[in-house]
C-alpha positions as CSV (number, residue, x, y, z in Angstrom):
1,M,-38.1,22.2,237.3
2,D,-38.7,20.7,233.4
3,L,-42.1,19.2,232.7
4,S,-41.5,18.4,229.0
5,V,-40.9,15.0,230.1
6,Y,-44.5,14.4,230.3
7,L,-45.2,15.4,226.7
8,E,-42.2,13.6,225.2
9,P,-40.1,10.7,226.1
10,R,-36.3,11.0,226.5
11,K,-33.5,8.6,225.9
12,F,-30.5,8.5,227.8
13,R,-27.3,6.9,226.9
14,Q,-24.7,5.5,229.6
15,A,-21.3,6.6,228.7
16,L,-19.1,3.6,229.7
17,S,-21.6,0.7,228.5
18,G,-23.5,2.1,225.7
19,R,-26.8,1.1,227.8
20,T,-29.9,3.4,227.1
21,Q,-32.8,3.9,229.0
22,M,-36.4,5.5,228.1
23,V,-38.1,7.9,230.4
24,G,-41.4,9.3,229.9
25,V,-44.7,9.5,230.7
26,S,-45.0,5.5,230.8
27,S,-42.7,5.7,233.7
28,V,-45.6,7.1,235.5
29,L,-47.9,4.2,234.5
30,W,-45.2,1.6,235.7
31,A,-44.4,3.4,239.0
32,M,-48.1,3.3,239.7
33,L,-48.1,-0.6,239.2
34,S,-45.4,-1.7,240.5
35,G,-43.9,1.0,243.2
36,P,-40.9,0.4,244.8
37,F,-39.6,-2.3,242.6
38,Y,-39.7,0.1,239.2
39,F,-37.7,2.8,241.2
40,W,-35.1,0.1,242.4
41,K,-35.1,-1.7,238.6
42,K,-34.3,1.4,237.0
43,G,-31.6,2.0,239.9
44,A,-33.0,4.6,241.7
45,R,-32.4,3.1,245.1
46,N,-32.8,5.7,247.2
47,E,-36.3,6.7,246.0
48,A,-37.2,2.7,246.2
49,L,-36.2,2.6,249.9
50,L,-38.2,5.7,250.7
51,L,-41.3,4.4,249.0
52,A,-41.1,1.3,250.6
53,M,-40.3,2.7,254.2
54,A,-43.1,5.2,253.9
55,C,-45.7,2.3,252.6
56,V,-44.5,0.0,255.5
57,P,-46.8,1.7,258.4
58,G,-49.9,1.5,256.1
59,L,-49.8,-2.7,256.2
60,F,-49.8,-2.8,259.8
61,A,-52.9,-0.4,259.8
62,G,-55.2,-2.8,261.5
63,A,-52.9,-3.5,264.3
64,P,-54.3,-3.5,267.7
65,H,-51.2,-1.5,269.0
66,S,-51.1,1.2,266.9
67,P,-51.2,4.8,268.3
68,V,-52.3,6.4,265.0
69,D,-55.6,6.1,263.2
70,P,-55.2,3.3,260.9
71,E,-57.2,5.0,258.2
72,M,-55.0,8.1,258.1
73,L,-52.0,5.5,257.9
74,T,-53.6,3.9,254.9
75,E,-54.4,7.4,253.2
76,F,-50.9,8.6,253.7
77,S,-49.5,5.6,252.3
78,S,-51.8,5.6,249.2
79,L,-51.0,9.7,249.0
80,V,-47.0,9.0,249.0
81,W,-47.2,6.2,246.5
82,V,-49.1,8.3,244.0
83,V,-46.9,11.2,244.4
84,F,-43.8,8.8,243.9
85,A,-45.7,7.5,240.5
86,L,-46.3,11.2,239.3
87,L,-42.8,12.3,239.8
88,A,-41.4,9.1,238.6
89,P,-40.2,10.4,235.4
90,L,-38.4,13.6,237.2
91,L,-36.9,11.4,239.9
92,V,-35.4,8.8,237.2
93,M,-34.1,11.5,235.1
94,R,-32.4,13.3,238.3
95,R,-30.7,9.7,238.9
96,L,-29.7,9.0,235.7
97,R,-28.2,12.6,235.1
98,R,-26.6,12.1,238.5
99,Q,-25.0,8.8,237.5
100,G,-23.5,10.7,234.3
101,W,-25.7,9.2,231.6
102,T,-26.2,11.8,228.9
103,E,-29.4,12.6,227.1
104,I,-29.4,11.5,223.6
105,D,-31.9,14.0,221.8
106,A,-31.0,16.8,223.8
107,A,-27.7,17.4,221.4
108,L,-29.9,16.8,218.4
109,K,-32.6,19.1,219.4
110,T,-30.2,21.8,220.4
111,R,-28.7,21.7,216.7
112,A,-32.0,21.8,215.2
113,I,-33.2,24.8,216.9
114,H,-30.0,26.4,216.0
115,L,-30.2,25.5,212.4
116,R,-34.0,26.7,211.8
117,A,-33.0,30.2,213.6
118,P,-32.5,33.2,210.8
């Protein structure tokens, strides 16, 4: 697992359309604020649906017919939300690579490292 995405943003390009997307530590903030909507907008549909389904029980925590403790449901939903937000850069990068997007700066960094080597 490469955690350097938290230190510097990465830029990806889609081969067919030429669109670009940035992924970085700001993804954590946006995922924390907007949750599943952020993942849906970035095209990570599976992650958006998983987060939404994990948080739905917390909305009905005070229902009288709930067999589970309402506090536990609320805490679980909050924990899932925070974990998804913290993993947002990694999840979005994985989705981009899975759909064939290429990292733009990776080739330039590799070339620069090889040119500096004696």
